[in-house]
N, C-alpha and C positions, 0 to 999 in steps of 0.2 A: 506425448508422453510422462509419464510419472519422473521425476526425478531419482535414482537407485541409492539411496540411503539406509539405514539402518530401519526408520520410518516405514519404508515400504515393505523390508524384508518383515519385521513384526505384523504388519496388515495382511500379508498373504500368510502370514502363519497361522493367525489368530492367537498371538502371544505378544505381551507386553515389550516395549523395546528397549529396558532395561536388561529382561532377559538377552534380547538379541547382543547386545553389547555385553553382554557376560559371558556369552559364548565365546565371542571375540578375544577377550580376553583370558580365554580357560580358569574361568573361575571355578572352584574346585566343589560349590553344592550344585552345578547346572548337569541335569541329566544329559547324559554321552547322546542317547538317541535324539533328545532337542538339538543338541548341540551339532551330530552330524547332517540332521534336516535344516539349519541354519545356516552350516558350511556350506553344505551344496547348491540350496535357493541360490546364495550369494555369488556362487561360482558359476551357475547361470545365467544370472543378472547382469555377471561382470562387474559387480561388487568389489573395489580393491580396499583393503585395512590392512593396517600393521598390528599384527595380534602382537603383545607383548603385556606381561603383567610385570610389575615390581613384587619382587619378591618378598615373601614377609624377614625370611632372614635377610638383612642387608650387605651379609659375606657373601651370599651365593649369587650367581652374574643372571644379568637377563635372561629371558627365556629365550635360547636357541630357535631359530625357525625352519621348518624343513618344509617342501612342497609335495604337493600331489596332483599328480594329473592324471586325467582322466580321457583315455582318446573318445572322442566324439567324432564320427564321421559326418561327413555333410547330407548323406544320402537316411540315416537315421529320422526315422520319425517320432520317434520317444526314446527316452533314457534308461539305460538298463537297471533295470530294480534293484538288482543285485549290488550296485555301486550304494546307494544308503546304507545299506549294511555293513558294509565292510568301511566304510566310514564311522559308525558308529564305534568298531573297534578301536579307529585309528585317534578317533578322538578320546577315547574313554583313555587308553595306555600316553598318549600323550600328553594328557592334561595330568594326567600323574607323575609323569616324569617333565613337568615343566617344559616340556618341546609347545611351539605356537605352530599353526599351522596355515599354509597358502596354499588354498582348494585351487584349481585351476580345469575347467573343461576347454579341450583343446582337440583339434584335427590333427590326426598324427602326421599327416603331409604338411602342415602349417609349422606344427614343430621339427620336422626334418629341416625345413627351408631357414627356420632361425640357428638351429646349431651348425648349420654349414656356413649361415654367414661370418662367423666367427671362430676365433680360439678360443673365446674367454667365455664364459656364462653368459646367454644374452641378454639384455637391457628387461626386456620382456618377461624374464622368468626369474630377476632378482628380487629379494625380499624384500620387504617394507624396513626392514631395519642394519638391509646388508648384503646378505649374498646366503642363500638356501646352505644350511649344512649337511642337508643329506635329499634324497627324494624317493617318492614312494610310486610308482606305478598302476595304474589299472586299467584294464583291455589293450588289445594289440596296439603295437607301435613297431615300426619295421627294426630289425636286428643294427643295421648301419644308425640309425636313431639312437637305438640304447647305447650302444658301442661309444657315440659323443658324445652322448649324456654323461656316462659312465666316468669318462674322462675328465670331465670339470667336476665332478660332485660323486660323494658315496651315493648306491643307489642298489633299491631293492623293489623286485614285482609281484604283484599278489596275480594269481591262477596264470599267467605266463609265463613262461620258463625259456629264457631266450641263452639257451648253454651257450651260442656262439658266442653273445656279449659277454659272457663270463659275469653277470651280476647273480646275485640270490635273489631265487625266489620263494615265495610260499605259495604253496598250492594244494589242490585237494589232491587224493589217493585216486586217480582215475579209472586205473585197473579193478582196484577193489570193486569201486563203485560199481562199475559196466559189467564187472564178472557177477556181484549180488542179481544184477538186474536180468542179466540173461539168462542165470540161474533158474530166476523167478519165474521165466517166461515159459523154461524147461520143464518147470516142475508143474506148471499149468497144462503141460501137453503141448505146447509149439515145439515144432521141428523146422519150419521155414519161418526163421525169422532176418528182416532185414537190417540194415542201419542204412539214417539218412543226416544228411547237413546241409546248411545254407552255404554260399562262400560268400566269405567278403575280399572289400578291396585291399585288406592287411591280414596276410597270412595266418590264420590262428591255429598254433602247436599244440592248442588245449583239444582240439576237433581229432588230429590226427592220433593224437596221444586213446583220445576213446574209442577210434574206430582200430586202432593196433589192440585194445583191449576186447575188444569185441571180438574180432576173429581169433585171439587167445582162448576168447572164453569158450565160442564154437567146438573150438578143438578139443578142449580139456571136455567139455562138457556129450564129447562123441558125436557132434552134428557137423556137419559136412559145412563149409562155408563157399557160398554161389557168390561170383565177382557179379552178376547181373544183380543181387540184390543190395548192392552196394553204391550205392547213390549219392554223387557230388563228392567223392574221394579221389579221383583220379586226377592226374595235372591236368590242366584245361578243360576240363567237366565244369561245366557252368549251369546247372537247371537253373531256372526263375523258379521263385516261390511256386508260380502257376504251375510251371512244368513240373515241378515235384510232386503235387497233389496229384496229376494228372496219370504219372509214370507209379506212384503208390498205388491208385485204383486198379490201373491193368492189370498190378502184380498181384493186389487180390483175387481180383476175376482168375488168376492163375493159381491160386490156390497159397498164397504169404498169407501167414496168420497173425503176422507180429511185425513190428517196427520198434525199431531202438532209436529216438532220436538223440541228438548230440548234444540240445539245451532243452529246457523248458520252453522257451518261447517259439522255439521253433514248430515244438511237439500240437503247443496249443492253436497256432496257425494253419498247422497240417488239420486238425480234429474239425474245426471251421470249413476250412474248403472241403473237407471229403462230407461235410453233414450237408453241404450245397447241392453235393454229387448223390445223394441219398445212401450216403455208408453212414452205418450209423458205429459210434465207439464206446462200448468194446464190442458190442453183439456182432458185429461184422469182423472186424479188425482189433487186436489189442493193441496201446500204442502207449510206449514210456520215454522220457524225460530224463532231465539228469537237472540241478539247482537245487528244486524243491521250494520256489519259488508261489506266491500267491496266487491264487487262479483268476481269468478275466471274469468280470461279471457274466453271469448266465454259462459261465464252463465248468466241466466235471472236474474233481478234483484228480489232477495226474499222478498215476504211481511216478515215483521218484525217487533221484539223491537227491536225501538234504543235506546240503552244504552248510556248513557253520561260517558265512562269511565274514562276521563278526567277531571270530577266535582268531579269522585269519587276518584280519586289522588289525587284534591286536598284536599277534606273530610277530608282522613285518615292522612294527615299531621297536619289536626288542629287538630283532636280527637287523635294524639298521641301526642302532646305536653300536650295537656290535661290530658293525661294517665300518662306522667312523671312528671308533676307537683302532681298530686292525685293519686300514684299506689292502694291505697286501694278503691279507690271508684269504685261506683255500675257499673257494666259492660255497657255498650251499644251496641245497635243492628240498625244503623240509615240505613234510606232508602233513594234511590234515586231513581225516577220517570223516568221511560222508555216512548217513545212514539211509537205508533204503523206508522209503515211507510207501506202504500199499494205498494206493486211490482207488479212482472208481473208471481208469481207463482200462484196466487188465481184467480179465477172466479166464476161466480155463476151457478147453475144447470141448 
């Protein structure tokens, strides 16, 4: 196995080693997207580095280092595409603020175990030049883990609102996005509209917010809510991806004409599974998503809510700096608006 170093990272990304080095040193002329790709790959490969840059003005202090923790479960077959967009915004703002980044992919269960083992910041989470000054969280962790981490260091979450943990959150406006989506389907003549989601090993508050927005939107539009058309939202309900497709196919036979998926990656998998059953989207059923990610090769572009993940990354750094200045301040939950993008997976009745 090749040694993990900056040259290996450069080779995998087809860039020069100097560019990789400059990404780690917050060089101001590095493209934020390139820096995000380098930081993400370094975290995936487990490459550790001390990211700091000598200030141009000798009176300025050495760059402070903040951690970026990306939750990755052992059962995940691929990394979420949205993390790179968030990292782009984070790295762009961090470079402007002379903040060094330490990006880690970590199993939520492993982080929980690390934090329970000591009352101090675990060695595995300490920065290369001391201790993190703050931390940004991407993707779900348990509330207990969040509480333990926020007691040690100022913490901000992106897209996961841990209200019980009392930490700041930069989030998308789930309610406005889902309302736009259900309104779009209603305008196309759909009246029997279902909602579905996958279930995860870590509770996902964002899914429940989108489900709540779906129910609210139905009533606002004068459409009755049918509990039988809400899949994987009840406590103890744990339909597999294959079972979801089977249930959706049966409901389509029963006259359901549209489905709101909680996220794009779920919707694309559903479309592929339905195609195997001879069900064509949108001819036989309209399907929508949420996130606005690029479609997999050979798949139609999904009607979805385009989320500005890079802007959320920028906002998370700004919010973290404010939290570092005022650790005891009131909790903030800032919303960023997404916009509807009409794709190829919805059509009128």
